[in-house]
BALOBA-1460 file (C-alpha; in Angstrom, 3 decimals):
// residues 132
<rec num="1" residu="q" x="39.525" y="59.880" z="102.872"/>
<rec num="2" residu="v" x="43.418" y="59.417" z="102.665"/>
<rec num="3" residu="q" x="44.731" y="60.243" z="99.466"/>
<rec num="4" residu="l" x="47.098" y="62.298" z="97.178"/>
<rec num="5" residu="v" x="45.350" y="64.607" z="94.659"/>
<rec num="6" residu="e" x="47.432" y="66.163" z="91.981"/>
<rec num="7" residu="s" x="46.359" y="69.542" z="90.238"/>
<rec num="8" residu="g" x="47.515" y="71.964" z="87.797"/>
<rec num="9" residu="g" x="48.056" y="70.160" z="84.441"/>
<rec num="10" residu="g" x="46.642" y="71.398" z="81.273"/>
<rec num="11" residu="l" x="47.959" y="72.283" z="77.662"/>
<rec num="12" residu="v" x="50.683" y="74.733" z="77.233"/>
<rec num="13" residu="q" x="52.877" y="75.868" z="74.231"/>
<rec num="14" residu="p" x="56.644" y="74.745" z="73.935"/>
<rec num="15" residu="g" x="58.862" y="76.716" z="76.227"/>
<rec num="16" residu="g" x="56.045" y="77.568" z="78.572"/>
<rec num="17" residu="s" x="55.532" y="76.639" z="82.216"/>
<rec num="18" residu="l" x="53.348" y="75.028" z="84.663"/>
<rec num="19" residu="r" x="52.988" y="74.236" z="88.168"/>
<rec num="20" residu="l" x="51.639" y="70.720" z="89.452"/>
<rec num="21" residu="s" x="50.573" y="70.341" z="93.052"/>
<rec num="22" residu="c" x="50.245" y="67.198" z="94.931"/>
<rec num="23" residu="a" x="47.933" y="67.528" z="97.855"/>
<rec num="24" residu="a" x="47.850" y="64.947" z="101.045"/>
<rec num="25" residu="s" x="44.172" y="64.542" z="102.232"/>
<rec num="26" residu="g" x="43.731" y="62.675" z="105.505"/>
<rec num="27" residu="f" x="47.368" y="62.710" z="106.433"/>
<rec num="28" residu="t" x="50.579" y="64.749" z="106.201"/>
<rec num="29" residu="l" x="53.745" y="64.156" z="104.340"/>
<rec num="30" residu="h" x="55.936" y="64.370" z="107.215"/>
<rec num="31" residu="y" x="58.613" y="61.426" z="107.221"/>
<rec num="32" residu="y" x="57.582" y="60.402" z="103.663"/>
<rec num="33" residu="f" x="59.537" y="60.663" z="100.325"/>
<rec num="34" residu="i" x="57.356" y="61.992" z="97.584"/>
<rec num="35" residu="g" x="57.997" y="61.450" z="94.059"/>
<rec num="36" residu="w" x="56.761" y="62.686" z="90.738"/>
<rec num="37" residu="f" x="56.394" y="60.373" z="88.004"/>
<rec num="38" residu="r" x="55.302" y="60.516" z="84.583"/>
<rec num="39" residu="q" x="53.679" y="58.136" z="81.678"/>
<rec num="40" residu="a" x="53.428" y="59.094" z="78.208"/>
<rec num="41" residu="p" x="51.370" y="57.366" z="75.496"/>
<rec num="42" residu="g" x="52.832" y="54.028" z="74.693"/>
<rec num="43" residu="k" x="55.715" y="54.374" z="77.364"/>
<rec num="44" residu="e" x="56.588" y="52.859" z="80.671"/>
<rec num="45" residu="r" x="56.008" y="55.221" z="83.983"/>
<rec num="46" residu="e" x="59.136" y="57.170" z="84.558"/>
<rec num="47" residu="g" x="60.609" y="58.825" z="87.740"/>
<rec num="48" residu="v" x="60.807" y="62.537" z="86.995"/>
<rec num="49" residu="s" x="61.506" y="64.182" z="90.451"/>
<rec num="50" residu="c" x="61.702" y="63.175" z="94.270"/>
<rec num="51" residu="i" x="61.983" y="65.085" z="97.629"/>
<rec num="52" residu="s" x="62.660" y="63.809" z="101.087"/>
<rec num="53" residu="s" x="60.231" y="65.527" z="103.594"/>
<rec num="54" residu="s" x="62.602" y="64.862" z="106.402"/>
<rec num="55" residu="d" x="65.795" y="66.813" z="104.815"/>
<rec num="56" residu="g" x="64.593" y="68.364" z="101.752"/>
<rec num="57" residu="s" x="67.028" y="66.304" z="99.185"/>
<rec num="58" residu="t" x="66.088" y="66.242" z="96.038"/>
<rec num="59" residu="y" x="66.683" y="64.090" z="92.578"/>
<rec num="60" residu="y" x="65.776" y="64.880" z="89.268"/>
<rec num="61" residu="a" x="66.029" y="62.574" z="86.346"/>
<rec num="62" residu="d" x="68.525" y="63.813" z="83.661"/>
<rec num="63" residu="s" x="65.800" y="64.655" z="81.036"/>
<rec num="64" residu="v" x="64.219" y="67.556" z="83.488"/>
<rec num="65" residu="k" x="67.354" y="68.622" z="85.354"/>
<rec num="66" residu="g" x="67.526" y="72.312" z="85.247"/>
<rec num="67" residu="r" x="64.113" y="72.861" z="83.916"/>
<rec num="68" residu="f" x="61.893" y="71.328" z="86.770"/>
<rec num="69" residu="t" x="61.943" y="72.153" z="90.565"/>
<rec num="70" residu="v" x="60.425" y="70.125" z="93.322"/>
<rec num="71" residu="t" x="59.292" y="71.767" z="96.712"/>
<rec num="72" residu="a" x="57.305" y="71.060" z="99.538"/>
<rec num="73" residu="d" x="55.252" y="73.412" z="101.692"/>
<rec num="74" residu="n" x="56.333" y="73.947" z="105.333"/>
<rec num="75" residu="a" x="53.364" y="72.599" z="106.669"/>
<rec num="76" residu="k" x="54.201" y="69.009" z="104.549"/>
<rec num="77" residu="t" x="50.650" y="68.946" z="102.907"/>
<rec num="78" residu="t" x="51.605" y="69.791" z="99.540"/>
<rec num="79" residu="v" x="54.373" y="68.997" z="97.038"/>
<rec num="80" residu="y" x="54.728" y="71.018" z="93.998"/>
<rec num="81" residu="l" x="56.176" y="70.321" z="90.623"/>
<rec num="82" residu="q" x="57.351" y="73.489" z="88.846"/>
<rec num="83" residu="l" x="57.997" y="72.850" z="85.028"/>
<rec num="84" residu="n" x="59.630" y="75.272" z="83.014"/>
<rec num="85" residu="s" x="60.921" y="75.329" z="79.268"/>
<rec num="86" residu="l" x="58.482" y="72.613" z="78.873"/>
<rec num="87" residu="k" x="59.100" y="70.337" z="75.573"/>
<rec num="88" residu="p" x="56.777" y="68.215" z="73.345"/>
<rec num="89" residu="e" x="58.387" y="65.395" z="74.809"/>
<rec num="90" residu="d" x="57.460" y="66.243" z="78.337"/>
<rec num="91" residu="t" x="53.723" y="65.487" z="77.304"/>
<rec num="92" residu="a" x="52.300" y="62.611" z="79.571"/>
<rec num="93" residu="v" x="50.293" y="62.008" z="82.836"/>
<rec num="94" residu="y" x="52.099" y="62.910" z="85.745"/>
<rec num="95" residu="y" x="51.595" y="61.235" z="89.072"/>
<rec num="96" residu="c" x="52.545" y="61.882" z="92.669"/>
<rec num="97" residu="a" x="53.357" y="59.071" z="95.004"/>
<rec num="98" residu="a" x="54.173" y="58.982" z="98.686"/>
<rec num="99" residu="k" x="56.283" y="56.123" z="100.722"/>
<rec num="100" residu="e" x="57.092" y="56.178" z="104.404"/>
<rec num="101" residu="s" x="60.856" y="57.318" z="104.780"/>
<rec num="102" residu="v" x="61.604" y="54.323" z="106.876"/>
<rec num="103" residu="w" x="61.237" y="52.017" z="103.823"/>
<rec num="104" residu="v" x="63.234" y="54.202" z="101.212"/>
<rec num="105" residu="t" x="67.123" y="54.038" z="100.917"/>
<rec num="106" residu="s" x="67.524" y="57.247" z="99.125"/>
<rec num="107" residu="v" x="65.785" y="59.900" z="97.200"/>
<rec num="108" residu="q" x="67.308" y="58.510" z="94.001"/>
<rec num="109" residu="a" x="66.114" y="55.013" z="94.672"/>
<rec num="110" residu="m" x="62.569" y="56.690" z="95.203"/>
<rec num="111" residu="c" x="62.751" y="57.986" z="91.607"/>
<rec num="112" residu="n" x="64.346" y="54.922" z="89.984"/>
<rec num="113" residu="m" x="61.145" y="53.110" z="90.098"/>
<rec num="114" residu="t" x="62.545" y="50.764" z="92.838"/>
<rec num="115" residu="y" x="59.268" y="51.008" z="95.040"/>
<rec num="116" residu="q" x="56.861" y="51.543" z="92.187"/>
<rec num="117" residu="y" x="54.697" y="48.459" z="93.211"/>
<rec num="118" residu="g" x="55.000" y="49.198" z="96.924"/>
<rec num="119" residu="m" x="54.200" y="52.883" z="97.317"/>
<rec num="120" residu="d" x="51.894" y="53.714" z="100.075"/>
<rec num="121" residu="y" x="49.850" y="56.226" z="97.879"/>
<rec num="122" residu="w" x="49.546" y="57.152" z="94.472"/>
<rec num="123" residu="g" x="47.562" y="59.907" z="92.999"/>
<rec num="124" residu="k" x="45.366" y="59.687" z="89.923"/>
<rec num="125" residu="g" x="47.396" y="61.638" z="87.833"/>
<rec num="126" residu="a" x="47.435" y="65.124" z="85.606"/>
<rec num="127" residu="l" x="47.741" y="65.233" z="82.284"/>
<rec num="128" residu="v" x="50.404" y="67.751" z="80.662"/>
<rec num="129" residu="t" x="50.291" y="68.510" z="77.162"/>
<rec num="130" residu="v" x="53.058" y="70.205" z="75.391"/>
<rec num="131" residu="s" x="51.962" y="71.608" z="71.714"/>
<rec num="132" residu="s" x="51.610" y="74.518" z="69.498"/>
């Protein structure tokens, strides 16, 4: 079955860390842009961090810059989001999504929700709760 599957969510105290994984099943992430998005209760979905599997270029939202890091494994089957120095406002369901590179103008455009209604694949989400 062709899908993206997130894992690694959970409950963490403020200042703590988590690592989210986005695993591609049934395909590889070669020639895709992959994005991490999040949706907090009562808020709209927002782009957090995105990466190009072709050249490794990355983009981060200002709210997470310096705290989150996005990487992809060499086999291009899994993308990771390392979340450090977590804050209560980071609490949200985190989703990964992928879109073929040929249709994406830039890694920033991928994260700016330009393609939110045209992604090729969305995962089902992983809940991250930051609370003491």
